[in-house]
N, C-alpha and C positions, 0 to 999 in steps of 0.2 A: 893287329889281331889275325892270327893265321886261321883261315878258314878253308876246309877241303872243299872243292867244287867238283870233284869227279864223280859221276853217277855210281850208283851201287854196283852196276854190273862190271864197271871197268875196274879190275883189280890186278895187282901184280901177283906174280907166282910166290908163294910163300910157304915154307916148311911147316908142318904141323907142329904146334906147341905141345910140349911134353906134358905139362901139368900147370894149373894156375893155383898159387899159393898167396894168401894175404889175409885181409880182414875187412869186415863190412862195418862202416862207422855210422850210426844212427845220431842225428842231431836233432834236439828238442829245445826250442826256445819258448819260454813262458813270461808273460808280463804279469807281474804280482803287485806292484804299487807305482804310485807316481814317482817316487825316487827313494833312496836309502838314506838314513841318517850317517852323518860323517863320523863313524865309530869304527874302529878296527875289530874285525871279527877273528877270535883266536881259534875256535873250534866249531865244527859243524858235523853233526851225526856222530859224534865220538871220534872225529879225525882232525888233525891239525889243518889249518887254512894256511896257504902260502900264496906268494905272487906268482902268476903264470908269466913265463918268459918263452919267447921263440926267437931263433936267428935264421936269417936268410942266408942260403948257402950258394946261390947261384953267382957265378963270377961276372958280374955286370956292374956298372956304376950305380952307387946307391947311397942313400943317406937314411939309415934305419931309424924308423919310429913306429913302434907298435904300442897300442894301448895294453896295459898289463892289468887284467882284472885279478880278483882274488879267486882262489881256486883250491878245491879239495878233491883228492883222489880216494875212492872208497875200496875197501878190500874186494879182490876178484871173487866172483861166485860161479860155481858150476852149474850148468844147465844141459839139458838134452835138447839139441838142436836138430835142424834137418838132416845132417849128416853124422850124428852121434854126439857124444859128450864134448861140450866146449868149455873154456874158461872165459867168462865175460867180464870185461873191465869197464868201469864206470868213473866218471869225472863230472863235477859240478863247477861251473864258472858263475861268480856273483858280480852283477855290474851295477854301478851307482844310479843308473836309470830305473831301478826297481825291477830288474828282469834277472833271470837265471838261465843258463844254458847247460843242459845235460847231454853228455855225449856217451854213447855205449858202443863198445868194440866187441865184435864177435869174429874170431878167427874162422877160416875156411881153407879147404883144400879140394879142389874139383878138377874134372877132366875137360870140361868145356865151359864157355862163358854163359850158355844157356842154363847150366846147372845152378847159377846163381840167381835166377828169377825168383825162385821160392824163398829167398832172403828177404824180398819186400814183405812188409807187413809180417814180421817174423813171429812165429808161433813156437813156444817152448812147451815142454810137456806139462807144465804148471799153469799155462796161460799165455796171453799175447804179451809182447814185449812193451808195447805202448801203454798197457794197462799198469804194468810194474813201473815204468817211467812216471807215469801220471800219479801212482801213489807215492813215489819217491819225490815228486815235486810238491805234493801236499805236505810231506814230513818236513821239507826244507821251509815251505811256507809258514808252518806253524812254529818251527824252532827259531826262525829269524823274525818272529812277529815283532819284537820290540825295536827292530831295526828299520821296519817299513814305515814310510811315510804316506798316509792315505792309501792303504792297501786296498786291493780289489775285494769285493764282498764274497766272491768265489773264484775258483780256478777256472780261467777261460781255456778255450781250445789252444792246443800248442801249434807251433809252426815247425813242421817236421821236414828234415832232408836226409837222404841217404847216399852215402859215399861208398863205392866199391874200390878198395884199394888193393891192387895186385903188385906183388913184389916183382921188382926188376932185377936183372934183365929177363926177358922172355927166352926160354931156352927150347930149342927144337928137339925132336926125338933123337937126331944125331949128335946133340950135345953142343951145337953153335947157337950163338945169340941171334935174335931176330930184331930187326929194326922196328920200332913201335909204329911209325907212320905206315910201313909196308903191312904191318899186321892189321892196323886199323882198316886199311883199304880192302884187305882180304876178308875181314870180319865185320864190315860195317853194318850189315843188317842185323847180325847177332848182338852187337853192341846196342843198336837202337831198340831191339826186342828187350834187352836188359834194362835200358833206362826207362822204357815206357811200360814195363811190366807185362809183356806180351809172352805167353807161354809158347805160341807158335810163331816163328819169325816170318813165315810167309803170309801171316795175317796183315802185315804192314805193308803199305805202299811204298814205292820208291821214293815218292816225294817225302813222306814221313821219315823214312829212314835217313834220307839226306839231311832233312831239317834237324832231327834229334842228335845226329852226330856232326852237324855242321860247325859247331862252335868247339874246335879243339885247338890245343896248344901244345908244343913240344919244344923243349930246350936243347937237350941232348938226344942222341939217337936212341937212347934206352928208356926214355920218359915220356909220358903222354897224359894229358888232362882233357877229358870230354865232359863238357857241362850241358845238362839239360835242366827242365823246370823243376823236376820232382827228384832227380837223382844225378850222380856224376860217376864217372869212371876215372880213376887215377892209377896210372902205372908208374911206379917211382922205386927208387931203393928205400928200404924200410926206414932208415934214419932220416929221410927228408920228407916223410908224410906229414909230419907235424905242422910244418910251416904252411902247406897248401891247405890242409884241413882247417887250420885257424882262420885263414882269410875266408873260406866258405862259411865257417861257423859265424863269423862277424856278419857276413852278408844275410845269413838266414836270421841272425838276431836283429839286425836292422830292419828286415821285412816284417818281423813280428811286432817291433816297436812302432813301425810306421802304421801298421793295421791298428794297434791300440791308440796311437796318437790320432788317427782318423776317427775312431769311435769317439774319442774325447771331444774333438771338434764338432762332430755330428750333434752330440748331447749339448755342447755349449751354445751351438747355433740354434737349435731347437728351443732351449731355455731362453736364450736371448729374443727370439722372435715372440715367444710367449710373453716375456716380461715387457718388451716394448708395447704389446698390444694391451697390456693390463697395467701399464705404469702409472695410471691415475690412481689405482688402488694401492699400488706397492710403493710408488714415489720415484720420481726420476733419479734422485740422488742414490738410492739403493740400487738401481739397475745399472747406473754409470759405475758405481764402486764394483759390482759383480763383473761387469764387462772388463774394467781396468785389471782386476785381479786375474781374470782368464787370460788376457793378453800377457800379462808378465809371466804367468805360470807357463803357458805354451811357448814363449820365447826361451824361457830358462830350459825347458824340457828339450827344445830344438837344438840348444847349445850343448847340452849333455849328450844328446844322442849323436851329434856331429863330432864330439870329442872321442868317443869310444869307436867310432866306425872309420874315421879318417887314418890314412897311414901313408907314409913316404918311405919307400925302401926298394927292395928287389923289383926290377923292371918285369920280370916274368910273373912275379906274384900280383904285381899291379895289374897286369894283362889278365891274369886269372880273375882277379876281382872285377874287372871291367866286363868280362863275359858272364860271370854269374849275376852281377847287377843287371845286366841287360836282360837275362833270362827271368829274372824276378820283376822286371819292370819298376826298379827301384826310382828311376828317374820320373816315371809316370806318376808313381805314389807321391814324390816330392812336389810335383806340379799340381796335383789335385790338392795336396794339403796346402800349399801356398796360395790357392785360390780360396779355399775356405778361410784361411787367415786373413786374406785381403777382405773377404766378405765380413769377417767378424770386425774388422778394423773399420770398414765402412759404416757398419751399424754404430760402432762406438762414435765415430765422427759425426753421423747423422744425429745421434742422440745429444752429443755435446753441442752441435750447432743449434739444435732445437732449444736446448736449455739456455744457450747464449742469447737466442732471439727472445726467449721468455724474460730473461733478466733485462734485456734492453727494452723491451716493451714496458716492464715494471718502472725501469728507471725514468723513461719518458713519461709515463703517467704520473710519477712521483713529482718529476719537474713541473709538469702542467699543473698538478695540484698545489704545489708550492707557489707557482706563479698566480694562481687564482686566490689563494690564502693571502698573498702579498698584496693584490689588488683590493680584496675585501678590507684588509686592514688599513690600506691606504685611504679608500673612499669612506671608511668609517671614522678615521681620523679628521677627515676634511668636514665631515657633517658635524662632528663634535665641536669644532671650532665655529 
């Protein structure tokens, strides 16, 4: 993992960049159900559904394996954005774990990186982007209603992530290309301001600027990926954006599913504690059956989630995934969930052991009763003689 360690003040002499052209990609992940029925979806919102595919382009040893979800591209729509009219592109990915990921691309052309700060929490002339996306998610949820298995009662909060994609190479005013690492060291405070959504770059401390831009990766001299908790900056040739964006989208989806997974476990544990304390009224067999079903369901859920988020391929993309998963604390989420699963399993084993003890006690009492009955019959027979 390449991590820049130079302080903000130590910058190299870099020529002024002529102009920044690219697009802002907004990612929204929604958990809509426990899983999806194994049926092909032919059409969604009047558009044909196809398999999404992406190819890694970096020249490094790789064995490509990417999960390919079902995907639909919606017709572009015209909106009035911060810098005039823009053509907004939307895409929806449907995943078997009962989740969807909606991406919205908004093009831009600005003079400075600071001009992109207003693209956070984007507002159009007819309302906020996140409200439009939420309404779109509701439409998808209702149209795919027959495909959901145990759907959520209502749409939960989305997991959102914003990626600022700048077309490479960066060109100076005299027409020469600028190395992206040199550019970052010269504009580190501006990039930190963009990623943290600060209008005034001097509000940020040096430590925060170093931290926000600390996780960056560069493969060629004209590309750069800077990853932070809420947003990322990608400088790349336009034809190579998709592979990097897809890795980030998978990580964002994984975070949303882990949060949903955590909520399921919390509800399961609370119900298990309640059932254990009240098992005399409900019956141990009933509680045991529910615990067993929960354990099976969650194991299956974990397997499905693992299948859609694991990938082996381009080493550079793998390092990007490593960086963004560290920003999202995905490993911490996994550890927390594993501990809750262990607690749930301990409850199951405890109840199972308690039931076994009860059966052993019943068996021992039965044996004693049979022995007593045998003695009574024996002595009764002797007296009769």
